[in-house]
N, C-alpha and C positions, 0 to 999 in steps of 0.2 A: 870476023865480026857478025857480018852479015847472015850467015849461017846460024851462026848460034841464035842469033836475035830471031831469025825466020823459026827455028827449032822451039823455043821458048812460046812463042805466038803460037803455035800449033800444040804445044802442050796445054796452052791456059784455052785453047778452044776447045780442046776436049775435054779439060774440066768443066767449063761453062757449059758444056751441050750437056753431063749427066746432073747438072744441079734443076732440082723441081722447079718446074715453071715461076711456081709463086716466087722462090728466091731470083729469079731473073725478071721480075716485075718491076719497075720504078715504085719506091715506097709512098712517093709524093702522090700517085694516082690511087692508093689504095684505100679500104672504107671498111670503120667497123661494122660489123653487121650483127646485129641482137635478135633473137627470137625469143619468144615469150609464149610457148604452145600454150592454148586453153583448153585441150580436149587430147585424149588419147586415140592412138590409131592404133591396129593392128601386125604382127610381125609374121614371118613365115614360121617362127618359133612358136607361136601359139599366145604370145604374150603382149598385153597393153603398153605401149612405150607414148613418152611425151617427145613428140619429135624435135631434139635440137637441131644441132650445126650439119649441113650436110652438103655435097655438091650442087643439090637442086635448090635449095633454099637460101642456101650463104655463100655459093659459089666456092665453096670448099675443094680443093685440090688434092687433098693427101691423108684427109681425117674427116671421120663424124663421130656425135658424141650424141646422146640421147640418154634420156632418165627410163628406166625399164621397173615394172610393178611386178612382182610374180603374187597373185593375190594368195590369202590364207589357204594352206593344202596345197597349191599351184604348182605345176614343172613345165618347164618349156619343152619342147619336143627337141629329141638328141639331134645335134647337129653338129656344123662346122662351119669355119668362116674360110673359104676356099682362097688362100692365100693372103690372108691379112690378118692382123694381132689386133687384141683386146686386153682393153685395160679397164677395169672395172673398181668405181669404189663403192662397197655397200653400206649405204646409207643409214640404213636398218633394217632389222630382222638376222633369221640364222635361217642361212642356205646351206645345203649339201650339194655338192655338183660331183656327179657322177663322169670320169672323164676316162679318155684312151680307148683301146682298140676292147671291143665288146662291152664297151663304160664298167669296165671291173673296179678302177679304182675310185676312190673318192674323198674329196677333203670337205671339210665342214669351215664354213666363214661366219663373223658374225657383222654386225654394225661397227664401223670403224676401220675394216679390214680393206689392202688394196689387193686386187687381185691381178695377176698377168696369165692369160692363155694364149699359147702360140698359136701360130697359121697353123690349120689344118688339124687341130686337134679337136677329135671327139668328143662332146662335151653336153651334159642334160641338168641346169640347176634345178631346185627343187626345195620351195620353202617350206620349211621344217614345221612351222606354225601353223595351228589350226585356225585360228581367229583373228593373227595381225597378219597384214600384206606386207612383205620384203620392197626395200626400195634400193635401186642403185643406178650410179652415172657411169654409163659404159661409153668408152671413146674406142675407136677403131679405126685402123690404119686405110679403111675404106670410105672413101668420101659417098659412097652411094650406098654405106649401111646394108642394105638388103641383098643387093643383089649378089652378095659373095656366099650368102646363106646356103646352104644344101643340107637336105635331111639325111642323118643316117638311122642304121638298122638299131634298135633299141633291146638287146637281150639282157634277159635278168629284169627287167624292167618290174615285172612285180614284186623284186625284193627291197626296191628303190629307195624305198622311206622306215625309218627305224621305228 
């Protein structure tokens, strides 16, 4: 019986060791953090963002969330998020995203769409409107948001707009 209890204790310890730190913390000590950004900052991708939740300003351990603006006719630099997934809610606008090896694939999304971008997938969003900005909420499994951004080559960028 003692051997069984010891094995269960070891198994439980192994499971607990794999949990994110936030899952192990005492919820009674947790605080709710509100961020209300008043102005935009720039990104490595070349787009303005309203910096939302991150490890730096909210103590997030596994996620960041920001509001991104793609100016009329604007585009991000082609990039990847090394090791991190992204989910996007396109609030308004019509955006064409070139993606994949050589940015040869494309998809068009409109306001109201939810978008998933796997980790390490090259992509380049382009605002298809010449008069209206596109706005999106972006959440990423990277609490530091910009640290995992790496630029990639942009072959075929000349035909990026339709």
